[in-house]
C-alpha positions as CSV (number, residue, x, y, z in Angstrom):
1,X,56.0,31.6,-36.7
2,X,56.4,32.7,-33.1
3,X,52.6,32.7,-32.4
4,X,52.3,29.2,-33.9
5,X,55.0,27.9,-31.5
6,X,53.3,29.5,-28.5
7,X,50.0,27.9,-29.5
8,X,51.5,24.5,-29.9
9,X,53.3,24.7,-26.5
10,X,50.0,25.4,-24.8
11,X,48.6,21.9,-25.6
12,X,51.0,20.0,-23.4
13,X,50.2,22.3,-20.5
14,X,46.5,21.9,-21.0
15,X,46.9,18.2,-21.3
16,X,48.9,18.0,-18.1
17,X,46.2,20.1,-16.3
18,X,43.4,17.7,-17.6
19,X,45.4,14.7,-16.4
20,X,46.0,16.3,-13.0
21,X,42.3,17.1,-12.5
22,X,41.4,13.5,-13.6
23,X,43.7,12.0,-11.1
24,X,42.5,14.4,-8.3
25,X,38.8,13.6,-9.2
26,X,39.6,9.8,-9.0
27,X,41.1,10.1,-5.6
28,X,38.1,12.0,-4.3
29,X,35.7,9.4,-5.7
30,X,37.8,6.7,-4.1
31,X,37.3,8.2,-0.7
32,X,33.5,7.9,-1.1
33,X,33.5,4.2,-1.9
34,X,32.3,1.7,0.6
35,X,34.9,-0.8,1.9
36,X,34.4,-4.2,3.4
37,X,36.4,-4.6,6.5
38,X,37.2,-8.2,7.4
39,X,38.5,-9.5,10.7
40,X,39.8,-13.1,10.8
41,X,38.5,-15.2,13.7
42,X,39.8,-18.7,14.2
43,X,38.7,-21.6,16.4
44,X,42.3,-22.3,17.3
45,X,42.5,-23.6,20.9
46,X,38.7,-24.0,21.2
47,X,36.5,-27.1,21.1
48,X,33.5,-25.5,19.5
49,X,31.5,-28.7,19.9
50,X,31.5,-28.2,23.7
51,X,29.4,-25.4,25.4
52,X,32.5,-23.6,26.9
53,X,34.3,-23.6,23.5
54,X,31.1,-22.3,21.8
55,X,30.8,-19.5,24.3
56,X,34.4,-18.6,23.8
57,X,34.0,-18.6,20.0
58,X,30.9,-16.4,20.4
59,X,32.9,-13.9,22.4
60,X,35.6,-13.8,19.7
61,X,32.9,-13.2,17.1
62,X,31.4,-10.4,19.2
63,X,34.9,-8.8,19.5
64,X,35.4,-9.0,15.7
65,X,32.0,-7.4,15.1
66,X,32.9,-4.6,17.5
67,X,36.2,-4.0,15.8
68,X,34.9,-3.9,12.2
69,X,32.1,-1.5,13.1
70,X,34.2,0.9,15.0
71,X,37.8,1.5,14.0
72,X,38.4,-1.5,11.8
73,X,42.0,-1.7,13.0
74,X,42.7,1.3,10.7
75,X,42.7,5.0,11.5
76,X,41.7,6.2,8.0
77,X,38.2,4.6,7.9
78,X,35.1,6.8,8.1
79,X,32.9,5.8,11.1
80,X,29.7,3.9,10.2
81,X,26.5,5.8,10.6
82,X,24.7,3.2,12.8
83,X,27.2,1.2,14.9
84,X,24.4,-0.8,16.5
85,X,23.0,-2.0,13.2
86,X,26.5,-2.6,11.8
87,X,27.4,-4.7,14.9
88,X,24.2,-6.8,14.7
89,X,24.7,-7.4,11.0
90,X,28.4,-8.3,11.3
91,X,27.7,-10.6,14.2
92,X,24.9,-12.3,12.4
93,X,26.9,-12.8,9.3
94,X,29.8,-14.3,11.2
95,X,27.4,-16.6,13.1
96,X,25.9,-17.7,9.8
97,X,29.2,-18.2,8.1
98,X,30.6,-20.1,11.0
99,X,27.6,-22.5,10.8
100,X,28.4,-24.0,14.2
101,X,25.2,-25.2,16.0
102,X,26.4,-24.5,19.6
103,X,27.6,-21.0,18.7
104,X,24.2,-20.4,17.1
105,X,22.6,-21.5,20.3
106,X,24.7,-19.0,22.3
107,X,23.6,-16.3,19.9
108,X,20.0,-17.3,20.5
109,X,20.4,-16.8,24.2
110,X,20.4,-13.0,23.5
111,X,18.5,-12.9,20.2
112,X,15.2,-14.2,19.0
113,X,14.6,-16.8,16.3
114,X,13.0,-14.0,14.3
115,X,16.2,-11.8,14.7
116,X,18.3,-14.7,13.5
117,X,16.1,-15.4,10.5
118,X,15.8,-11.8,9.5
119,X,19.6,-11.5,9.6
120,X,20.1,-14.6,7.4
121,X,21.2,-17.1,10.0
122,X,20.3,-20.6,8.9
123,X,18.8,-22.5,11.9
124,X,19.0,-26.2,12.3
125,X,15.6,-27.8,12.0
126,X,15.5,-28.6,15.7
127,X,16.1,-25.0,16.6
128,X,13.6,-23.6,14.1
129,X,10.9,-25.9,15.4
130,X,11.1,-24.4,18.9
């Protein structure tokens, strides 16, 4: 009878150990997952249909790309392997999603049409024809 009780009491301990290792393994796996860092940029206070406003918006988008590819406003993020590639991708994605022709023109002052197309920026027909 005594040995039977000892054997039965071992199962809850073994079960707790398995649960603890499962939780630990889950937290380790979560650290290796990729995260998407977003940085909200607004046009507030800018007239993006004017060249000065478009340049100011472009500077905001550059700053946002720099933030998300470096510290991401959080201290617990793992640094990206290639900050330059991350920056160019983040900037191009923000230019593309903004879909503002004058902001795209500002981008094209420092990038080629091929760069823009390769990074998925849709160009208005008049820009693509140049």
